[in-house]
C-alpha positions as CSV (number, residue, x, y, z in Angstrom):
1,M,0.0,-0.1,0.0
2,R,2.8,2.3,1.0
3,I,4.7,1.5,-2.3
4,K,1.7,2.3,-4.3
5,T,1.4,5.7,-2.6
6,F,5.0,6.5,-3.3
7,T,4.6,5.3,-7.0
8,M,1.4,7.4,-7.4
9,T,3.0,10.5,-6.0
10,G,6.1,10.1,-8.1
11,L,4.1,9.6,-11.3
12,L,2.0,12.7,-10.5
13,M,5.1,14.7,-9.9
14,L,6.6,13.7,-13.3
15,A,3.4,14.3,-15.2
16,G,3.0,17.8,-13.6
17,T,6.6,18.9,-14.4
18,A,6.3,17.5,-18.0
19,A,3.1,19.5,-18.4
20,F,4.8,22.8,-17.4
21,A,8.0,22.2,-19.2
22,Q,6.5,22.0,-22.8
23,P,7.3,24.8,-25.2
24,P,4.5,27.1,-26.5
25,V,2.4,25.6,-29.2
26,E,3.0,27.1,-32.6
27,P,0.1,27.2,-35.1
28,P,0.6,24.4,-37.6
29,A,1.4,25.5,-41.3
30,G,-1.8,23.6,-42.2
31,D,-4.0,26.3,-40.7
32,V,-2.5,28.8,-43.1
33,Q,-2.8,26.5,-46.0
34,M,-6.4,25.9,-45.1
35,L,-7.1,29.6,-44.9
36,N,-5.5,30.1,-48.3
37,K,-7.9,27.4,-49.7
38,D,-10.8,29.2,-48.1
39,I,-9.7,32.6,-49.6
40,R,-9.4,31.1,-53.1
41,N,-12.9,29.4,-52.8
42,D,-14.4,32.7,-51.5
43,E,-12.7,34.6,-54.5
44,G,-14.3,32.1,-56.8
45,D,-17.7,32.7,-55.2
46,L,-17.1,36.5,-55.5
47,R,-16.3,36.2,-59.2
48,K,-19.5,34.1,-59.7
49,N,-21.6,36.6,-57.8
50,E,-20.2,39.6,-59.7
51,W,-21.0,37.7,-62.9
52,D,-24.6,37.1,-61.7
53,A,-25.0,40.8,-60.7
54,A,-23.7,41.9,-64.2
55,H,-26.1,39.4,-65.8
56,D,-29.0,40.7,-63.8
57,Q,-28.1,44.3,-64.7
58,R,-28.1,43.4,-68.4
59,D,-31.6,41.7,-67.9
60,I,-32.9,44.8,-66.4
61,S,-31.6,47.0,-69.2
62,R,-32.9,44.8,-71.8
63,D,-36.4,44.6,-70.2
64,Q,-36.5,48.4,-69.7
65,G,-35.8,48.8,-73.4
66,E,-38.7,46.4,-74.3
67,R,-40.9,48.1,-71.8
68,N,-40.2,51.5,-73.3
69,A,-40.8,50.2,-76.8
70,D,-44.1,48.7,-75.7
71,K,-45.1,52.1,-74.2
72,Q,-44.3,53.8,-77.6
73,R,-46.3,51.3,-79.4
74,E,-49.2,51.7,-77.0
75,E,-49.1,55.5,-77.4
76,R,-49.0,55.0,-81.2
77,D,-52.0,52.8,-81.2
78,L,-53.9,55.2,-79.0
79,A,-53.1,58.0,-81.4
80,D,-54.3,55.9,-84.3
81,G,-57.5,54.9,-82.5
82,D,-56.6,51.3,-82.1
83,I,-57.9,50.6,-78.6
84,S,-57.3,46.8,-78.7
85,G,-53.8,47.2,-79.8
86,A,-53.2,49.8,-77.1
87,K,-54.6,47.3,-74.6
88,Y,-52.3,44.5,-75.9
89,W,-49.2,46.6,-75.6
90,N,-50.3,47.9,-72.1
91,R,-50.4,44.2,-70.9
92,Q,-47.0,43.5,-72.5
93,R,-45.6,46.5,-70.7
94,K,-47.0,45.3,-67.4
95,D,-45.4,41.9,-68.0
96,E,-42.1,43.7,-68.6
97,N,-42.5,45.5,-65.3
98,A,-43.0,42.4,-63.5
99,E,-39.8,40.9,-65.0
100,I,-37.9,44.2,-64.2
101,R,-39.0,43.9,-60.6
102,H,-37.9,40.3,-60.4
103,D,-34.5,41.1,-61.9
104,R,-34.1,44.0,-59.5
105,K,-34.7,41.6,-56.6
106,D,-32.1,39.2,-58.0
107,L,-29.6,42.0,-58.5
108,A,-30.1,43.0,-54.8
109,H,-29.4,39.4,-53.7
110,S,-26.4,39.3,-55.8
111,R,-25.1,42.6,-54.4
112,R,-25.6,41.3,-50.9
113,D,-23.8,38.1,-51.8
114,I,-20.9,40.2,-53.2
115,G,-20.7,42.1,-49.9
116,N,-20.7,39.0,-47.8
117,D,-18.1,37.4,-50.0
118,K,-15.8,40.4,-49.6
119,A,-16.3,40.5,-45.9
120,R,-15.5,36.8,-45.7
121,I,-12.3,37.2,-47.7
122,A,-11.1,40.1,-45.6
123,K,-11.7,38.3,-42.4
124,D,-9.8,35.2,-43.8
125,V,-7.0,37.3,-45.0
126,K,-6.7,39.0,-41.6
127,V,-6.6,35.6,-39.7
128,R,-4.2,34.2,-42.2
129,N,-1.9,37.1,-41.9
130,N,-2.1,37.0,-38.1
131,D,-1.4,33.3,-38.1
132,A,1.5,33.7,-40.5
133,A,3.1,36.5,-38.4
134,K,2.9,34.3,-35.3
135,T,4.5,31.4,-37.2
136,N,7.3,33.6,-38.5
137,K,7.9,35.5,-35.3
138,P,11.4,34.9,-33.8
139,R,11.2,33.3,-30.4
140,G,13.9,35.4,-28.8
141,K,16.6,34.2,-26.5
142,R,16.5,30.5,-25.5
């Protein structure tokens, strides 16, 4: 019993001193590599969202042109006295307005995604640079 107590206390003392004697843990290089991969993926998402936003803007411009042409046709038909033609172009114009609203909503989502992507990239770059600075920092005197 007495031997077990001395053995246990000795082991505990060794374990305690070993725990305090370890050097500070450096962040592994894998973290920086993982952050670089995340940054590259985020930049790909950013390019895709910017393309989507440009595509949405082109759709809005095209639909606005069609809507304006429909408005001119409606006014021409009214001037000529063609009421049924004017009603047709009015319906077409309303359809174009619905498409424009939908495209503007898509554009707003794309712009929000772009902002989120830029914020995520900035955060990852900041963390990566901080980790790299810790890894490359000299330890001082030994």
